[in-house]
GUGUMI-621143 format. One record per residue (C-alpha): residue in three letters; x negated, y, z. Coordinates in steps of 0.05 Angstrom, whole numbers, plus 5000, padded with zeros to 4 digits. Layout:
! residues N
ALA	X	Y	Z
...
//
This chain:
! residues 805
MET	2308	2348	7044
ARG	2334	2424	7051
PHE	2396	2435	7005
ARG	2374	2498	6979
ASN	2426	2515	6912
TRP	2498	2485	6933
GLY	2524	2552	6895
GLY	2499	2512	6830
PHE	2517	2444	6851
SER	2586	2473	6854
ARG	2589	2502	6793
LEU	2564	2443	6761
CYS	2618	2395	6795
SER	2675	2441	6769
VAL	2645	2431	6700
LEU	2645	2356	6714
GLY	2720	2355	6745
TRP	2692	2330	6805
ARG	2734	2387	6844
ARG	2764	2329	6893
CYS	2693	2304	6912
LEU	2663	2366	6926
SER	2712	2394	6968
GLN	2716	2331	7010
HIS	2638	2339	7015
ALA	2641	2412	7022
ALA	2694	2402	7085
HIS	2643	2335	7108
SER	2576	2380	7104
THR	2607	2432	7150
GLN	2604	2390	7211
HIS	2532	2379	7202
SER	2461	2421	7205
PRO	2435	2451	7136
LEU	2399	2387	7120
LEU	2451	2335	7079
GLY	2489	2288	7122
PRO	2514	2220	7100
ARG	2541	2222	7039
PRO	2622	2195	7029
SER	2620	2125	7009
HIS	2657	2143	6948
LEU	2604	2184	6913
GLY	2576	2145	6866
PRO	2503	2136	6832
ALA	2517	2198	6785
PHE	2533	2242	6852
LEU	2471	2232	6884
LEU	2423	2241	6818
LEU	2461	2307	6816
LEU	2448	2316	6892
ALA	2375	2308	6889
ALA	2375	2353	6824
PHE	2395	2408	6861
ALA	2355	2391	6929
LEU	2295	2400	6904
PRO	2248	2456	6922
ALA	2234	2521	6868
GLY	2210	2480	6813
GLY	2275	2467	6794
TRP	2344	2502	6780
ALA	2347	2562	6834
GLN	2406	2611	6844
THR	2401	2688	6852
GLN	2451	2736	6862
SER	2462	2803	6859
GLY	2518	2836	6870
SER	2577	2790	6830
GLU	2538	2754	6778
LEU	2502	2696	6764
LYS	2429	2675	6738
MET	2409	2607	6732
ASP	2338	2605	6712
THR	2309	2537	6679
PRO	2242	2508	6651
SER	2277	2508	6585
VAL	2311	2567	6546
GLN	2386	2539	6527
PRO	2405	2475	6587
VAL	2433	2414	6540
PRO	2496	2382	6579
THR	2480	2308	6600
VAL	2554	2294	6588
PRO	2602	2314	6544
ILE	2645	2360	6568
GLN	2714	2391	6527
SER	2746	2463	6530
PRO	2690	2482	6587
THR	2723	2535	6643
ILE	2668	2576	6668
VAL	2683	2636	6719
THR	2641	2675	6755
THR	2666	2726	6817
PRO	2697	2782	6802
ALA	2649	2843	6806
GLN	2668	2903	6859
THR	2705	2958	6846
ALA	2671	3012	6838
THR	2677	3064	6886
ASP	2636	3124	6914
LYS	2593	3087	6951
ILE	2534	3038	6937
PHE	2531	2965	6975
THR	2473	2933	6980
GLN	2470	2848	6984
SER	2414	2803	7014
PRO	2398	2747	6990
GLY	2429	2708	7058
LEU	2498	2703	7082
GLU	2508	2773	7116
ALA	2564	2821	7103
PRO	2543	2876	7053
GLN	2513	2939	7069
GLU	2537	3005	7064
ARG	2497	3063	7043
GLN	2527	3130	7038
ILE	2507	3177	6971
PRO	2473	3225	6987
THR	2497	3310	6984
PRO	2456	3355	6949
PRO	2439	3407	6985
ARG	2480	3477	6985
LEU	2442	3520	6924
ALA	2406	3586	6951
PRO	2436	3650	6928
LEU	2404	3672	6855
GLU	2350	3720	6873
ARG	2349	3785	6835
ASN	2296	3788	6783
GLU	2258	3853	6774
PHE	2292	3874	6704
GLN	2363	3863	6749
GLU	2326	3925	6786
PHE	2306	3958	6746
VAL	2370	3967	6696
ALA	2403	3990	6761
LYS	2360	4045	6784
SER	2370	4063	6706
ILE	2446	4068	6697
GLY	2459	4071	6774
SER	2501	3997	6775
ASP	2479	3926	6772
LEU	2490	3883	6717
PRO	2498	3801	6726
MET	2442	3758	6687
PHE	2490	3723	6630
GLY	2510	3654	6644
TYR	2483	3642	6711
ASN	2538	3640	6753
LEU	2564	3574	6707
PHE	2515	3533	6754
GLU	2531	3569	6816
GLY	2588	3507	6837
GLY	2543	3445	6817
PRO	2550	3382	6832
SER	2586	3361	6891
THR	2548	3296	6907
PHE	2490	3248	6867
ALA	2536	3199	6848
PRO	2529	3158	6784
LEU	2578	3186	6727
ASP	2627	3130	6727
ARG	2697	3110	6712
VAL	2689	3148	6645
PRO	2704	3122	6568
VAL	2635	3097	6542
PRO	2623	3129	6473
SER	2617	3083	6416
ASP	2547	3101	6409
TYR	2528	3083	6474
VAL	2449	3041	6472
ILE	2454	2982	6519
GLY	2390	2977	6563
PRO	2373	2939	6626
GLY	2407	2944	6678
ASP	2481	2948	6641
GLU	2536	2891	6662
ILE	2567	2860	6605
MET	2641	2833	6616
VAL	2647	2777	6566
ARG	2724	2747	6565
ALA	2734	2689	6515
TRP	2799	2639	6504
GLY	2814	2585	6457
GLN	2765	2525	6447
ILE	2723	2560	6499
ASP	2744	2591	6565
VAL	2703	2642	6593
ASP	2702	2694	6643
VAL	2630	2724	6644
ARG	2608	2790	6683
ALA	2530	2779	6666
THR	2471	2842	6674
VAL	2423	2861	6618
ASP	2348	2829	6643
ARG	2286	2865	6637
ASN	2275	2831	6568
GLY	2342	2851	6540
ARG	2382	2794	6542
ILE	2444	2773	6583
TYR	2459	2696	6585
ILE	2524	2661	6581
PRO	2529	2584	6606
LYS	2539	2538	6548
VAL	2522	2594	6504
GLY	2461	2613	6516
SER	2417	2674	6525
ILE	2435	2735	6476
SER	2384	2784	6468
VAL	2430	2854	6462
ALA	2382	2914	6494
THR	2367	2977	6435
ILE	2442	2956	6411
ARG	2507	3014	6399
PHE	2566	2995	6451
GLU	2609	2982	6378
ASP	2566	2927	6353
LEU	2555	2894	6419
ASP	2617	2864	6410
ALA	2602	2834	6340
ARG	2535	2809	6359
VAL	2558	2765	6427
ARG	2620	2734	6376
SER	2567	2715	6334
ALA	2521	2684	6380
VAL	2581	2647	6410
SER	2609	2631	6341
ARG	2541	2583	6339
ILE	2567	2533	6384
PHE	2648	2537	6380
LYS	2698	2550	6331
ASN	2774	2573	6342
PHE	2761	2619	6397
ASP	2770	2697	6410
LEU	2734	2744	6458
VAL	2732	2816	6485
VAL	2667	2850	6509
THR	2670	2902	6553
LEU	2613	2951	6597
GLY	2617	2937	6664
ASP	2577	2979	6723
LEU	2520	3016	6667
ARG	2455	3020	6684
SER	2420	3091	6726
VAL	2363	3123	6699
GLN	2310	3161	6730
ILE	2300	3233	6705
PHE	2248	3295	6721
VAL	2276	3360	6727
VAL	2223	3417	6724
GLY	2202	3486	6705
GLN	2236	3544	6731
ALA	2296	3502	6759
ARG	2336	3524	6823
ARG	2326	3450	6844
PRO	2270	3419	6814
GLY	2254	3348	6824
SER	2267	3271	6805
TYR	2333	3256	6789
THR	2372	3185	6794
VAL	2433	3194	6745
SER	2481	3158	6704
SER	2459	3123	6637
LEU	2516	3160	6606
SER	2490	3228	6631
THR	2463	3279	6583
LEU	2406	3342	6582
VAL	2465	3394	6607
ASN	2486	3336	6663
ALA	2420	3336	6680
LEU	2418	3428	6688
PHE	2489	3425	6727
THR	2457	3367	6764
SER	2394	3404	6789
GLY	2438	3478	6791
GLY	2411	3508	6729
PRO	2359	3553	6703
THR	2339	3610	6766
THR	2336	3683	6746
LYS	2267	3681	6724
GLY	2279	3612	6687
SER	2300	3616	6608
MET	2378	3598	6589
ARG	2362	3597	6516
ARG	2301	3546	6514
VAL	2311	3483	6553
GLN	2269	3419	6528
LEU	2282	3353	6540
LYS	2206	3312	6528
ARG	2211	3242	6514
ALA	2134	3204	6514
ASN	2104	3275	6508
LYS	2155	3304	6450
VAL	2200	3353	6456
VAL	2267	3316	6436
THR	2304	3373	6423
GLU	2313	3443	6454
PHE	2379	3463	6484
ASP	2409	3532	6487
VAL	2458	3547	6543
TYR	2488	3609	6498
ASP	2509	3572	6447
LEU	2546	3523	6500
LEU	2582	3587	6535
GLN	2593	3633	6468
LYS	2615	3586	6419
GLY	2625	3512	6461
ASP	2569	3477	6411
LYS	2545	3416	6450
SER	2508	3391	6390
LYS	2444	3390	6412
ASP	2461	3353	6476
VAL	2423	3286	6474
GLN	2435	3227	6519
LEU	2382	3219	6571
LEU	2335	3152	6575
PRO	2286	3133	6636
GLY	2228	3172	6645
ASP	2258	3237	6611
VAL	2234	3306	6635
VAL	2282	3366	6627
PHE	2239	3433	6620
ILE	2258	3504	6645
PRO	2207	3542	6611
PRO	2194	3620	6633
ILE	2255	3669	6617
GLY	2248	3702	6550
GLN	2257	3776	6528
LEU	2309	3811	6564
ALA	2361	3868	6538
ALA	2419	3900	6582
ILE	2474	3928	6550
SER	2531	3968	6586
GLY	2585	4016	6584
SER	2649	4007	6536
VAL	2634	3919	6517
ASN	2671	3861	6543
VAL	2620	3827	6578
PRO	2569	3877	6608
ALA	2506	3840	6631
ILE	2435	3827	6618
TYR	2422	3783	6563
GLU	2361	3737	6535
LEU	2331	3756	6472
LYS	2313	3699	6410
ASP	2275	3711	6353
LYS	2281	3784	6344
GLN	2354	3798	6354
THR	2392	3856	6334
LEU	2434	3908	6358
ASP	2488	3874	6323
GLU	2483	3803	6345
LEU	2479	3834	6424
ILE	2535	3873	6416
ALA	2578	3797	6404
MET	2536	3763	6455
ALA	2571	3814	6495
GLY	2645	3799	6468
GLY	2643	3853	6425
LEU	2660	3928	6438
SER	2716	3941	6478
THR	2787	3972	6472
SER	2767	4043	6493
ALA	2699	4051	6466
ALA	2674	4109	6424
GLY	2650	4073	6354
ARG	2608	4124	6334
LYS	2535	4119	6367
VAL	2493	4086	6422
THR	2441	4095	6459
ILE	2384	4053	6479
GLU	2333	4064	6530
ARG	2269	4031	6507
ILE	2199	4019	6538
TYR	2146	4051	6487
GLU	2081	4007	6482
ARG	2092	3987	6566
LYS	2078	4057	6587
ASN	2132	4103	6577
ARG	2202	4107	6557
VAL	2236	4140	6502
VAL	2313	4143	6481
GLU	2340	4128	6422
GLU	2411	4142	6395
LEU	2428	4098	6334
PRO	2500	4096	6294
LEU	2543	4041	6292
ASP	2541	4031	6218
ALA	2508	3983	6178
SER	2433	4010	6186
GLY	2436	4028	6265
MET	2471	3957	6280
ALA	2412	3916	6237
GLN	2359	3946	6287
THR	2316	3899	6316
LEU	2322	3901	6403
THR	2249	3895	6443
ASP	2246	3867	6503
GLY	2269	3918	6561
ASP	2319	3953	6520
ILE	2385	3981	6557
VAL	2435	3999	6509
ASN	2490	4042	6524
VAL	2559	4042	6501
PHE	2603	4106	6505
ALA	2682	4104	6518
LEU	2725	4142	6491
SER	2745	4208	6511
PRO	2811	4223	6549
ARG	2829	4288	6511
LEU	2891	4285	6471
ILE	2870	4340	6410
ASN	2935	4357	6388
ALA	2981	4342	6447
VAL	3023	4396	6493
THR	3046	4371	6563
LEU	3103	4386	6604
ARG	3106	4374	6674
GLY	3132	4396	6736
ASN	3196	4394	6754
VAL	3225	4366	6696
ALA	3271	4298	6681
THR	3211	4271	6644
PRO	3153	4290	6648
VAL	3124	4286	6575
ARG	3064	4297	6522
PHE	3091	4329	6453
GLU	3065	4317	6382
TRP	3042	4394	6376
LYS	3057	4432	6310
GLU	3038	4491	6267
GLY	3086	4542	6301
MET	3114	4504	6365
ARG	3144	4543	6418
ILE	3172	4542	6483
SER	3248	4525	6470
ASP	3214	4473	6416
ILE	3195	4430	6476
ILE	3250	4453	6521
PRO	3311	4468	6469
GLU	3366	4465	6536
ARG	3367	4469	6597
SER	3393	4396	6615
MET	3325	4379	6597
LEU	3296	4396	6669
VAL	3347	4349	6718
VAL	3315	4318	6754
PRO	3331	4239	6756
ASP	3347	4243	6829
TYR	3403	4293	6820
TRP	3438	4256	6772
LEU	3426	4185	6824
GLN	3453	4224	6883
ARG	3513	4250	6838
ASN	3533	4172	6827
ARG	3515	4146	6887
ALA	3577	4099	6903
GLY	3617	4126	6857
ARG	3630	4185	6891
PRO	3632	4261	6848
GLN	3612	4297	6907
SER	3544	4306	6891
TRP	3514	4339	6963
ILE	3543	4278	7019
ILE	3500	4235	7040
GLU	3523	4185	7083
SER	3492	4145	7143
THR	3508	4093	7190
GLU	3493	4082	7259
ALA	3500	4020	7297
MET	3533	4039	7363
GLY	3548	3963	7393
ASP	3576	3891	7377
ASN	3625	3905	7317
TYR	3623	3985	7323
ALA	3589	4027	7284
LYS	3578	4105	7268
VAL	3587	4140	7206
THR	3561	4205	7195
ARG	3563	4255	7127
ASP	3513	4305	7129
VAL	3505	4358	7057
LYS	3435	4354	7038
ARG	3416	4386	6965
PRO	3407	4326	6925
GLY	3340	4358	6890
ALA	3300	4415	6878
GLU	3337	4472	6844
VAL	3291	4496	6786
ASN	3260	4563	6784
TRP	3290	4599	6727
ASP	3247	4668	6734
TYR	3173	4630	6730
ALA	3140	4579	6688
VAL	3069	4582	6675
ILE	3019	4553	6612
GLU	2953	4520	6627
ARG	2903	4541	6566
LEU	2834	4523	6559
ASN	2790	4576	6532
PRO	2746	4551	6478
VAL	2698	4606	6493
ASP	2670	4590	6568
LEU	2719	4530	6576
SER	2755	4563	6633
SER	2834	4551	6647
VAL	2881	4608	6630
LEU	2945	4614	6662
ILE	3004	4653	6619
PRO	3071	4660	6663
PHE	3123	4678	6623
HIS	3209	4680	6639
LEU	3237	4599	6636
GLY	3305	4624	6635
ARG	3297	4680	6578
ALA	3249	4627	6539
ILE	3311	4570	6533
GLU	3370	4635	6522
LYS	3329	4682	6470
LYS	3291	4636	6425
ALA	3230	4674	6390
SER	3236	4723	6439
GLU	3169	4753	6466
HIS	3196	4708	6529
ASP	3180	4644	6487
VAL	3108	4636	6480
ARG	3080	4605	6425
LEU	3038	4542	6446
GLU	2976	4513	6427
PRO	2939	4442	6419
GLY	2927	4415	6501
ASP	2968	4468	6530
ILE	3002	4445	6595
VAL	3066	4471	6604
THR	3087	4471	6688
ILE	3153	4476	6713
PHE	3164	4493	6779
SER	3224	4490	6836
LYS	3252	4542	6885
ASP	3212	4504	6945
ASP	3150	4503	6905
ILE	3148	4575	6893
GLN	3201	4619	6938
GLY	3244	4668	6897
PRO	3273	4730	6922
GLU	3328	4710	6982
VAL	3381	4738	6933
LYS	3368	4681	6882
GLN	3369	4625	6933
SER	3426	4581	6937
LYS	3446	4571	7019
LEU	3504	4515	7040
VAL	3523	4530	7117
ARG	3581	4481	7155
LEU	3637	4502	7188
GLU	3665	4452	7240
GLY	3715	4454	7288
GLU	3781	4499	7296
PHE	3771	4537	7233
GLU	3826	4536	7180
TYR	3791	4501	7129
ALA	3729	4478	7156
CYS	3691	4447	7105
VAL	3606	4463	7075
TYR	3602	4531	7045
GLN	3554	4565	6989
ILE	3540	4636	7021
ALA	3538	4689	6979
PRO	3465	4727	6977
GLY	3470	4766	7041
GLU	3526	4741	7079
THR	3538	4743	7149
LEU	3568	4691	7200
ARG	3633	4731	7217
ARG	3634	4753	7134
LEU	3636	4670	7116
VAL	3688	4662	7185
ALA	3731	4719	7164
ARG	3723	4699	7083
VAL	3749	4626	7095
GLY	3814	4644	7135
GLY	3786	4650	7201
VAL	3802	4600	7257
THR	3864	4564	7288
ALA	3899	4587	7350
GLY	3869	4532	7394
ALA	3806	4553	7382
TYR	3761	4566	7437
ILE	3709	4616	7408
TYR	3672	4637	7472
GLY	3646	4553	7467
ALA	3620	4561	7400
GLU	3554	4527	7381
PHE	3510	4557	7327
THR	3455	4514	7313
ARG	3394	4523	7253
ASP	3354	4482	7226
SER	3286	4529	7231
THR	3303	4544	7307
ARG	3308	4470	7323
ALA	3244	4459	7288
GLN	3210	4523	7330
GLN	3242	4489	7403
GLN	3217	4427	7388
LYS	3148	4447	7372
LYS	3142	4498	7439
LEU	3174	4426	7474
GLU	3123	4384	7457
GLU	3065	4433	7471
THR	3097	4448	7531
LEU	3096	4369	7554
ASP	3016	4368	7531
ARG	3008	4418	7583
PHE	3046	4390	7631
GLU	3016	4320	7623
ALA	2952	4356	7628
GLU	2964	4384	7685
ALA	2985	4329	7720
ALA	2924	4285	7701
ARG	2880	4343	7732
ALA	2921	4347	7796
ALA	2917	4267	7805
THR	2832	4272	7795
ALA	2845	4326	7847
ARG	2876	4294	7900
SER	2839	4228	7888
GLN	2775	4258	7915
SER	2807	4268	7985
VAL	2845	4200	7989
VAL	2815	4168	8061
SER	2865	4111	8066
LYS	2894	4044	8023
GLU	2959	4079	8039
ASP	2943	4152	8004
ALA	2916	4113	7943
ASP	2975	4071	7934
SER	3020	4130	7944
LEU	2967	4171	7900
ALA	2981	4104	7839
GLN	3056	4109	7851
GLN	3061	4193	7836
ALA	3010	4177	7772
GLU	3065	4118	7754
ALA	3125	4163	7759
GLN	3093	4227	7729
LYS	3084	4184	7669
ILE	3155	4153	7669
LEU	3178	4227	7671
ILE	3141	4253	7613
ALA	3154	4190	7571
LYS	3234	4211	7585
LEU	3216	4278	7568
ARG	3191	4262	7505
GLN	3254	4232	7482
ILE	3284	4297	7490
LYS	3303	4330	7421
ALA	3318	4402	7413
THR	3384	4419	7384
GLY	3362	4496	7357
ARG	3432	4522	7391
ILE	3428	4610	7385
VAL	3468	4631	7433
LEU	3522	4690	7414
GLU	3526	4723	7470
LEU	3604	4723	7473
PRO	3639	4758	7519
ARG	3677	4699	7570
ALA	3751	4738	7566
ARG	3791	4720	7500
ALA	3730	4726	7452
THR	3759	4742	7389
LEU	3732	4734	7304
ASN	3704	4806	7316
ASP	3663	4784	7380
ILE	3621	4739	7332
PRO	3549	4767	7318
ASP	3541	4799	7246
LEU	3487	4751	7237
ALA	3445	4737	7173
LEU	3455	4666	7159
GLU	3412	4610	7129
ASP	3405	4552	7087
GLY	3434	4491	7134
ASP	3461	4536	7191
ARG	3520	4506	7233
LEU	3579	4537	7268
PHE	3621	4495	7317
ILE	3683	4514	7352
PRO	3714	4470	7397
SER	3784	4470	7421
ARG	3794	4506	7487
PRO	3778	4448	7539
SER	3812	4445	7609
THR	3759	4415	7655
VAL	3689	4436	7696
SER	3641	4372	7704
VAL	3602	4366	7761
PHE	3531	4325	7746
GLY	3476	4309	7791
ALA	3462	4291	7854
VAL	3536	4297	7883
TYR	3566	4244	7908
ASN	3624	4243	7854
GLN	3602	4256	7790
ASN	3662	4277	7748
ALA	3700	4332	7712
PHE	3760	4372	7747
LEU	3814	4406	7726
PHE	3804	4476	7714
LYS	3844	4527	7753
ASP	3835	4606	7752
GLY	3808	4632	7814
LYS	3764	4572	7834
ARG	3695	4583	7846
ILE	3632	4537	7844
GLY	3632	4519	7916
ASP	3702	4495	7902
TYR	3689	4447	7847
LEU	3615	4427	7887
GLY	3670	4401	7947
GLN	3721	4373	7905
ALA	3652	4319	7878
GLY	3638	4310	7953
GLY	3581	4358	7959
PRO	3509	4354	7952
THR	3483	4292	7974
ARG	3421	4289	8011
GLU	3370	4278	7951
ALA	3396	4344	7919
ASP	3348	4403	7920
LYS	3402	4448	7936
GLY	3363	4510	7930
SER	3356	4493	7848
LEU	3433	4493	7832
TYR	3446	4517	7766
LEU	3505	4523	7716
ILE	3513	4506	7640
LYS	3565	4561	7617
ALA	3602	4533	7554
ASP	3568	4587	7507
GLY	3503	4558	7517
THR	3473	4607	7584
VAL	3452	4583	7649
VAL	3454	4620	7714
SER	3414	4587	7771
LYS	3419	4592	7847
ARG	3362	4621	7855
GLN	3375	4689	7822
SER	3437	4691	7867
GLY	3399	4719	7928
SER	3447	4762	7965
PHE	3494	4744	8007
PHE	3546	4788	7960
ASN	3536	4749	7900
SER	3517	4685	7928
PHE	3518	4625	7884
ASP	3579	4579	7910
GLY	3625	4647	7897
GLN	3619	4656	7825
SER	3674	4646	7778
VAL	3672	4595	7724
VAL	3715	4585	7661
PRO	3731	4527	7622
GLY	3681	4477	7587
ASP	3626	4502	7651
ALA	3579	4453	7673
ILE	3551	4450	7745
VAL	3488	4413	7755
VAL	3448	4393	7823
PRO	3390	4369	7820
GLU	3344	4316	7853
GLU	3291	4336	7900
LEU	3225	4309	7854
ILE	3182	4324	7919
LYS	3198	4281	7984
VAL	3156	4279	8045
SER	3142	4209	8067
TRP	3159	4217	8145
THR	3131	4148	8169
ARG	3061	4167	8137
GLU	3073	4239	8174
LEU	3090	4206	8227
LYS	3025	4154	8237
ASP	2987	4216	8218
TRP	3012	4256	8279
SER	3007	4201	8321
GLN	2924	4199	8305
ILE	2918	4267	8311
PHE	2963	4260	8392
PHE	2914	4197	8406
GLN	2849	4235	8387
PHE	2874	4293	8428
ALA	2894	4247	8490
LEU	2816	4220	8489
GLY	2787	4288	8487
VAL	2824	4313	8542
ALA	2807	4249	8582
GLY	2735	4256	8571
LEU	2735	4328	8588
LYS	2763	4304	8654
VAL	2711	4252	8665
LEU	2651	4296	8662
GLY	2693	4356	8707
ASP	2685	4297	8753
LEU	2627	4289	8748
//
């Protein structure tokens, strides 16, 4: 006899209180085959009777297990207990916690097999329909189909809808799991699944019909059934795992097909699962069909624009979600909050279309709109409708394109002040308004940067700019420069820009700004009109006469009052030095250094042009030399020369022009009268050092140094003190940099009596001995001559051999 129903047998033993016998029998049976072995001696006839009952073939009691629920099939509807019981306790195995994975369990003892939930394929991008292309060609820009981006995200998986509260109107059906917990006279903890007949079974109570009742009525139904047998109890009824239903999504869906969804799913959930309609599918007439009848027709626009889901219903097995083709379309563009293409429904009006588009935008012109309309599917016409009651009530037709205009940016009663002013501003035009009304005083034209720089660091000096340069560890150099805080106002010229209403051309009306402010109601105080634009210029914008320009010059060094001075119109360098009190007794006028900003910029430009030409010539020379390379040594030498040239050019580009102008002062005892009468410019700088006492020697000498100046000593004497030129020195290119900025080179001294070494020097002069840039590699030359002599010897030997023959 085969033991088929050990689970049911063990539960009955538990009911009868035979737990001890049961545990002993289980321990004994595990040591034998599946057939029952010898029973223990302490088991009585009742035990054998029960054992025989549970060992019967399929005609007796049988246990079916699905997940964690227990069902017991008997020939009778309600089993009658053979033994009186008191407060029975019925416990079933707890249900598996719901996860995103679904387990299936075979009837045997194998472990549950894991089945992965399928992931929906990625939605393809929405295709543009024909009307979208039509609108794009008509208005010149793309408009989206309204609402279709709602379904772009889509579901992440096809997992059932769980872990959400069950609504009170949920209808119980086959496949739902019901959990019943009772205490008192009866102790029950049961998880039962509704069978195909819509019933659940509770041991000692019987089967209860629960199909088609609402969740809010389920507790009362179960309580009523239990109360027919037991008294003095309380219970709680909840839902466990819910059933799944199969539905169909057809029509113009992005992902049509059959779907298995949770029984809590609604029509909107099905739309999201299927990806929503295509651009050829309707958003306003989505139908739910059940038993060949339309249960509801859902308008997605109600959900999007009003948050209305009142027509969204719960899905049942076999429901069909049908998305019909799209209906009539109308586009609205321009100054609306949501420009798009909308699906029309039931002869909607212009007012309703503007409302669907979110209404007019803030900058919309609310007077009229234009409608581009398809006339009888033959031609296109344009209609203009006012935005009044009659125009808003106009019925729209399929293919209409509504254009809402924006407001013009024109200010019809404004006068604008701009340019070099404190604050550009628009004024309200009034009858009789003049220039003096918008600029009552000169302070209105002071730019904000002027006051910011005056207030910088709390100093009243407005034109002192301070900068800090890091020179090393815990050391910095602070320099101060004088710069004009802002562009100065051009008081001689300003202009009014006025629109000619006849031909819409711009007319410029110049006026004298200073006189317009000083002399109100004069001919310079021009009368203004609506729309005028008054532009104020600076002296940098339009350069006026030189006598009206303010110029700043720096005098530094050995002056009685070294400072920054504002020069008078036409003032020269000699006059300025005399006006400020002259120089000190220790001033070395011959070594004066005069620099100019305009000269610096010109010198820098010429230096960069020269370096560009030098770089181009070096590249051409390197290309020409590379064509004559015959050995590896030549190639390596050429590469080294090219690299050296690049390094030299890079160093030369770091040189910045000084802008120095040589004043050509006499060497012996130069005075103030020897300073040239040079016209000054803004930004000029004159530096007069104190009299130096040394002469410097730099370059390829054995001892670069500064040597004390003595009358009568020549260049050769100072070169001898420095040890003379080294072997790498270019002795033919020596030069002398004089203290006044002029240069004398050895190549200029050709005669014996006017030799370079015999020239005299003055304090502050510098002797420079450059290095020879082009050097001959004697190793390479010796190798070349050796090859020549070898070839020559071979030739002589060959001639001798031929002569002997």
